C-alpha positions as CSV (number, residue, x, y, z in Angstrom):
1,M,-23.0,-30.8,-36.2
2,V,-21.4,-27.2,-35.8
3,E,-24.1,-24.8,-35.1
4,R,-24.1,-21.6,-36.8
5,P,-22.3,-18.7,-34.7
6,T,-24.5,-16.1,-32.8
7,T,-24.0,-12.4,-33.3
8,E,-21.8,-12.0,-30.1
9,E,-19.3,-14.4,-31.8
10,Y,-18.1,-12.0,-34.6
11,A,-17.9,-8.4,-35.9
12,A,-21.0,-7.0,-37.3
13,Y,-18.6,-6.6,-40.5
14,Y,-19.0,-10.4,-41.1
15,E,-22.8,-10.8,-40.7
16,G,-23.4,-10.6,-44.7
17,Y,-21.0,-13.2,-45.2
18,I,-22.4,-15.5,-42.5
19,Q,-25.7,-15.2,-43.6
20,L,-24.9,-16.4,-47.0
21,V,-24.3,-20.0,-45.9
22,P,-27.0,-22.0,-46.0
23,E,-27.9,-24.3,-42.8
24,G,-26.1,-27.4,-42.5
25,N,-22.8,-29.0,-41.4
26,I,-20.2,-25.9,-42.4
27,I,-17.6,-28.8,-42.9
28,E,-19.7,-30.4,-45.6
29,R,-20.5,-27.0,-47.2
30,L,-16.6,-26.4,-47.6
31,E,-16.1,-29.5,-49.0
32,L,-19.0,-28.8,-51.4
33,Q,-17.6,-25.5,-52.3
34,A,-14.2,-27.3,-52.8
35,N,-15.4,-28.5,-56.1
36,I,-16.5,-25.1,-57.4
37,I,-13.7,-22.9,-57.9
38,P,-11.7,-26.1,-59.6
39,T,-14.6,-26.9,-61.9
40,L,-14.5,-23.3,-62.9
41,L,-10.9,-22.9,-63.2
42,S,-10.9,-26.1,-65.5
43,S,-13.3,-24.3,-67.8
44,L,-11.2,-21.3,-68.5
45,T,-8.5,-20.2,-71.0
46,E,-5.8,-18.2,-69.9
47,E,-7.3,-15.4,-71.8
48,Q,-10.7,-15.7,-69.8
49,A,-8.6,-15.8,-66.6
50,N,-7.1,-13.0,-67.0
51,Y,-10.7,-10.8,-68.0
52,R,-11.5,-8.0,-65.8
53,Y,-14.9,-6.9,-66.1
54,A,-14.0,-3.3,-65.7
55,E,-10.7,-0.9,-65.4
56,G,-9.2,-1.1,-62.0
57,K,-11.1,-4.4,-61.3
58,W,-9.3,-7.7,-60.3
59,S,-9.0,-10.2,-63.1
60,V,-10.4,-13.7,-62.4
61,K,-7.1,-15.0,-61.6
62,E,-6.6,-12.2,-58.9
63,V,-10.5,-12.6,-57.3
64,I,-9.2,-16.4,-57.0
65,G,-5.9,-15.2,-55.6
66,H,-7.8,-13.4,-53.0
67,L,-9.6,-16.5,-51.9
68,L,-6.4,-18.2,-51.5
69,D,-5.2,-15.2,-49.4
70,N,-8.2,-14.9,-47.0
71,E,-8.6,-18.5,-46.5
72,R,-4.9,-18.8,-45.5
73,I,-5.2,-15.9,-43.4
74,M,-8.8,-17.1,-41.8
75,S,-7.4,-20.8,-41.2
76,S,-4.5,-19.3,-39.5
77,R,-6.8,-17.0,-37.4
78,L,-9.3,-20.1,-36.8
79,L,-6.2,-22.5,-35.6
80,R,-4.8,-20.0,-33.2
81,I,-8.5,-19.1,-31.6
82,A,-9.5,-22.7,-31.6
83,R,-6.4,-23.9,-29.5
84,G,-7.0,-21.0,-26.9
85,E,-4.7,-18.1,-27.8
86,Q,-5.8,-15.0,-26.9
87,A,-4.0,-12.4,-28.5
88,N,-5.6,-9.9,-30.9
89,H,-5.3,-11.0,-34.6
90,T,-4.8,-8.2,-37.1
91,G,-6.8,-7.3,-39.9
92,Y,-5.1,-7.3,-43.5
93,D,-5.4,-5.2,-46.5
94,Q,-6.5,-7.0,-49.5
95,D,-5.4,-4.2,-51.5
96,V,-1.9,-4.3,-50.5
97,L,-1.8,-8.1,-50.6
98,M,-3.0,-7.9,-54.2
99,Q,-0.5,-5.1,-55.3
100,S,2.3,-6.9,-53.9
101,H,1.8,-10.5,-55.7
102,P,1.6,-11.6,-59.2
103,F,-1.7,-13.5,-59.1
104,N,-1.7,-12.8,-63.0
105,A,1.3,-14.6,-63.7
106,Y,-0.1,-17.8,-62.3
107,T,-1.4,-20.4,-64.8
108,V,-4.7,-21.5,-64.4
109,A,-3.6,-24.8,-63.7
110,D,-1.4,-23.3,-60.7
111,L,-4.2,-21.5,-59.2
112,N,-6.2,-25.0,-59.3
113,E,-3.5,-27.0,-57.7
114,E,-3.3,-24.3,-55.0
115,Y,-6.8,-23.9,-54.3
116,A,-7.4,-27.5,-53.8
117,V,-4.3,-27.8,-51.5
118,I,-5.4,-24.9,-49.4
119,R,-9.1,-25.8,-49.1
120,R,-8.1,-29.4,-48.5
121,S,-5.7,-28.4,-45.6
122,T,-8.6,-26.4,-44.1
123,I,-11.1,-29.4,-44.0
124,L,-8.5,-31.8,-42.8
125,M,-7.9,-29.5,-39.9
126,L,-11.5,-28.8,-38.9
127,R,-12.5,-32.4,-38.9
128,H,-10.1,-32.4,-36.3
129,L,-11.4,-29.8,-33.9
130,T,-13.0,-30.9,-30.7
131,P,-16.5,-29.6,-29.8
132,E,-14.9,-27.5,-27.5
133,A,-12.7,-25.8,-29.7
134,W,-15.2,-24.8,-32.2
135,L,-16.7,-23.0,-29.5
136,C,-13.1,-21.3,-28.4
137,K,-13.0,-17.1,-28.6
138,G,-10.5,-14.9,-29.6
139,I,-10.2,-11.4,-30.5
140,V,-9.7,-10.3,-34.4
141,S,-9.1,-6.7,-35.2
142,D,-10.2,-5.9,-31.7
143,N,-13.8,-7.5,-31.9
144,P,-14.8,-11.1,-30.8
145,A,-14.2,-13.9,-33.0
146,S,-15.1,-17.8,-32.2
147,A,-13.7,-20.7,-34.2
148,R,-16.7,-21.5,-35.7
149,S,-17.9,-18.3,-36.5
150,I,-14.2,-17.9,-38.6
151,A,-15.4,-21.2,-40.4
152,F,-18.7,-19.6,-41.4
153,V,-17.0,-16.4,-42.7
154,M,-14.4,-18.4,-45.0
155,A,-17.7,-20.2,-46.5
156,G,-19.6,-17.0,-46.9
157,H,-16.5,-15.0,-48.0
158,E,-16.3,-17.5,-51.4
159,L,-20.0,-17.8,-51.9
160,H,-19.6,-13.7,-51.8
161,H,-17.0,-13.9,-54.5
162,C,-18.6,-16.5,-56.5
163,S,-21.7,-14.8,-56.7
164,V,-19.4,-11.9,-58.1
165,L,-17.7,-14.0,-60.7
166,R,-21.1,-15.1,-62.1
167,D,-22.9,-11.9,-62.1
168,R,-19.7,-9.5,-63.0
169,Y,-17.9,-12.0,-65.1
170,S,-20.5,-13.8,-66.7
171,L,-18.9,-17.3,-65.6
172,D,-21.0,-20.0,-65.3
173,L,-20.9,-21.0,-61.6
174,K,-23.3,-23.5,-60.2
175,L,-23.5,-22.4,-56.6
């Protein structure tokens, strides 16, 4: 089992996400999460998926799109760090990424399929990391980051946005 990262393994910014992740095996946690978004999307109409709880806020589809972008970026960072790359991985601007990609044009089925494929890919990668690879450290936005901390950030980031979908969008999510 991969242990929870120490605070020296990630930027303070990520503390909130990491603290959201319950104790236990991080791969199993990501596998459990892999059912939440598809179950939600399968219950939504296109109209419901285009809902925004306030002017200027993302639609449900855009929130899911943001989760897709984030997992791709974080998985890439994790892979490179786990394999020993020492380069400084730059941050990303979620709003710029969102403005330049039309997630609202996706169908619910498209989002569901893409989410399933991306999460499956992440899990397969993580299953094959060696114990040493999980502990490898690199740099993200001028801050330390271990491979395992990035996995915990991915899980916590999704838990955060699922809570937003439940609380702000009034969607029935079993977290």
